[in-house]
N, C-alpha and C positions, 0 to 999 in steps of 0.2 A: 503494500500500500503506500509506505514511504516513498519506495522507488517511482511508483507511477506519479506522485505528488511532484517528485523532483523533476521527472520528465517534462510534466506539464508546465512548470514554471521556469525551466530552463532558460528559454529566451528573456522571459521577464527579468530574471535575476540578471542576465547579462546586461540588459538596458539600464538595471538600477546601478550595478557595479561600476559602470562605465560613466556615470554622471561625475562631473567635476564638483569641487567643494560648494561653488556659488550655487550651482544648479541642484544639489542636494539640500542645501539650506532653503531654496525655493520649495523644493518637493514637500520638505517637511513643513514648511510654513502653510502650504496649501492642504496638506493632509488633515491639518487642523480646522479647515474651513468647509464643512459639509455643503454649506449652500453656495459655494464660491465665493470669489472676492473681486472687486474691480481695481485694477492695478493703475496706478497714476504715474510711477517713476518710469522712465525710460528704459533704464538697465533691468528691472523688473520684468518689463514687458518682454524684453529680449530673451530673458532667462525662462519666461514662460514659453515662448515660441520654440525655444531648444526642446523644453520638457513636451511639447505639442509634437515635435518632429519625432520624438521616441514613443509617441503613443500614449504618453503618460496623463495629460490634460487635454482640455477641450478649450480653445481661445475663441470667445464669442463677440459679436459686435458690441462696441461701448468698453471695450477693454476688461470684460468679465471673463475671468478664468474659473474652471469648473474641473474638479477631479472626478472622473467617472468611479461609481461605486464599486465596479470590478476591480478596478486599480487598487483602491483601498483594501479590498479583501484579499488581493493576490499578495499585496505587501505584507499583510498581517501573516499570511499563511507562510512566507518564506523569512519573515525578519528573524534575526538569530545573531549571536556573537560572531559566528563564521562568517556570516553574509557582511556585516560591517568591518571585520577585518580585511575581508577580500576587497572592498570598496577602498579602504585605507591603503592597501598595498598597490592598488591600481592608481590612486591618486599620488602616491609617493613615485610611483614610475612615471608618471607624468612630469613631475618635477625633476627626476634625475634626467630624463629625456631633453628637457629645457636648459639645464645645466651643462649638458654635452654640447647644446647648440652655441651657448655663449662662450664655453671654454675650450673646445676641442677641434670641432669641425670634422674630424675623422677620429673614430676611437674603436677598440677592440671590444668583444663581448665581455672580456675580462674586465675591464674598466667600467664598462655598465655595471656589472655586478658589483664592484667596488663600491660604485655609487650607491647602489640599491642596499647593500649591507651597512651603510652608514645608519640606516634605522632598523633594518631586517638582518643582522649578522648571520643568522642560521639559514638564510635562503640559498638554495644552490642554484647553479647555472640555468637548470632546466626550468625551474619556476620563474626565474628572472626573464628568460626567453618566452615563456609562454605569455607573461605578463605584457613583454614588448610587443610580440606578434599579435595580441588582442587590442592593443592601444588604437583608439578611434582616431581617424585620419586627421581630424582637426587638431590632436594633441602629436601627431606623428611628424617629426621633423628629419628623421633618418631612413635611408634604405640601404639595403645590403649589396655591397660590392666587394669582390675578392676577398670575401670572409671578414669583412670589417663593417662598420656602421659609418655611412657617410652622410654629411649633411645634404639635404635637398638642394640642388643646384651647383654644388660642389663636384658632382660627378660628371657635369658637362666638360667636355674637353679632357678629361681626367684630371682636373684641377686638384682633386684631393691627393693625386700622387705626387704632384709638385710640393702642395703643401706638407705632405708626410715626409718625402724623401729629400726635398731640398731645403726646406724651411725648419721644421720641426726636428729632422733627424733622429738622433738617439735619445732626445730629450725625454725624462721621464714624464708621466702625466702628474699634475698636481691634483690631487684629491682633496676638493673643499670640505668643509664641516656641513652639519645638518642645516646650521644657520643660513650658512652662504647658499645652498641649494634652495632653501625657501626664499631666501632674499631674490634671487635670481629669476624664480617663478613668478613672484609677487610683483617685483618692481623692473625687472629687466636690466638691472646693474646692481652694484654693491654699494648702496646710498648710504650705510652705515660707516663706510670708510670715511676718515677724517677729511680727506681731500675732496671727496664727493659731496659731504655735507656742506664743505665750505662754497663750494660753487652752486650748490642748492640754494644757500641762504642768500648768497650774492644774487642770484636770479629773483628770488622773493622780495629782496629789499630794493633792487634797482627798478624792477618791472612792476611791484606791487601785485604780484600773482599768488595764489595759493599754494600751499605745499604740494598738493597733488600735481597741479601743472608744473611746478618746479620738478618735481621728482621725474615726470614724463619727459622733460627737456633733458634732464641729467641722462635718462635712458637714451634719448636720441643723440646725446654727445657720445655716450658710450659705443653707440654703433657706429659713430664716425672714427673712433680709435681703433675699432675692431676691424674697419674696413680701410684703414691706412690714409684717411683723408689728411691732406696738408693742413696745418694749423689755421692759416688763413681762410682756406675753403671751409673748414669747418665752423670757422666764426661767421661767414657768411651764410653757411647753411643754416645756422642758429638764427640768424635774424631773418631769412626768407621762411624760416619755419612757422613763425607767428606764435600765438599763445596757446594753442590747442583748443581755444573757445570759439564757437561759432559767432558769438555777439561781439569779439574783438577783432580789429583790423590787424594783419600782419605787422604794421608798423608799431604796435605795442612791444617789440623787442628791438627798437631802433635805439642804439646808444645815444645818450645826450651829450657825452662828451667823450673827448679823445682818452680822457684818464679812464672812464669806466670801461671802454672798449680796451685799454691796455691792462687794466686789471683782471677783466675777463678773460684776456688771452693768457696771463699769468697762471690764473687758477684752472684754465683748461689744461696747459701744459703739466701742472701739478697733478691735476686728476688723471691725465693721460699715463703717466708714469705709475700711476696706483691701480691702473685697470688690469684685470685678469683677461688676457686676450687668447685667441686661437693659435696664433702664430708660436707662442711660447707654452702651448698646452695647458694653458690656465695659469701659468705663472706670470707675476708681474715685473716690471722694468727692473726693480731693486733685487728681486730674487733672481733674475737672469745675471745681473752683475756678479752676485755671489757665486752662482753656478759657473759663469766663465773663469772667475777667480780659481775656483777649486780645480777647475780643468787645467788651468795654467799653473798649477803647483802652489796655489794659495798666496802668490806674490801679492805685496801691497799692503797697507795698513788697515787695521779694522776700524769700522764707522758704525754707528747705531742709527736705526731707524724705527720708531715706533716701538723702541725698547729691545729690538732684534739685532744682534751682532751680526754684520755682514763684512765680507772681504771687499776691498777696493783693489782694483786692478787698472793698468793702463791698456786701454782698448786701442789696437793699432787702426790706423786710418782706413786700411782695407779689409778689416774683420767685419763680419756680419753685425749689424746694429742689434744690441740687446733689447731694443724695445719692441723687436719681432717684426719690423717692417719688411724684412727681406732685402733692405737696401745696404750698400756698405756704409760703415759707421761715419766716413767723411761725408757721404751725400745725405746723411740723415741728421741725427742727434748732434754729431760731430760738427755740424756747421755752426751750432751756437756755442 
């Protein structure tokens, strides 16, 4: 009897456990509203539409959303600690995939397992790959190529081979903390880092925008670093990007003085050296300097940043730049 019930609800369980955190919060909210509810907030309406796509609610005219009785009954039938654990593991997989997108560009299955093991250390590679393979398309940033996981778009013209072989080389993967994985998923950048906080606060104070918009702008700036945009081009892209609000013009981010522009450029450079980027397999600029120093026998004097001792070393003009740009040092950070 239990087996038959399991088979009957297998598809329903799949739909429930594939929900993201925000979608699940909306599902639980609607679960407590037998007569339905009228949604007025735009993001809530979008979440309801996502639930409707999964066949879990009905969106009616006038923004009214109703959860059918059979959905309530089915959920009560399958609700269990095991179901919640499966849902949590799936959502953690979404976050691990997101972290891989920002940190690696191309990674092995073992690295994905290491990311997943940050929260579920007993999970084996079979369970990890089952969760990865069942990830919905809108959370799936990677495809398999040559036995590796390659970021969508990087497989074009085999760019991932260039990234892995000529840029990343034999560099070890940086495995982030649980907090960093969560932050990359929620913010799209490590906004908690001091340099990221400083440029966010500067954006808030200079342009009078709220913290959410400022955090979004820091995410966009992080992307310019990961895409090797030149500093001046990144500043211009910041200005063109506007405030992120439909009610404000793009000119909201026009600098009022050369001093403001210069200060922003300074903060951007400081932030860029504090970014964990793909070319460095998740390491930041300062960690790359330390790694290069160790490879050169640890020459140079010790210097501290953020309480961590690193080794300083003279970088040759024709050496690869430790910022991860793929350029020679003399043509990149060495110019300054």
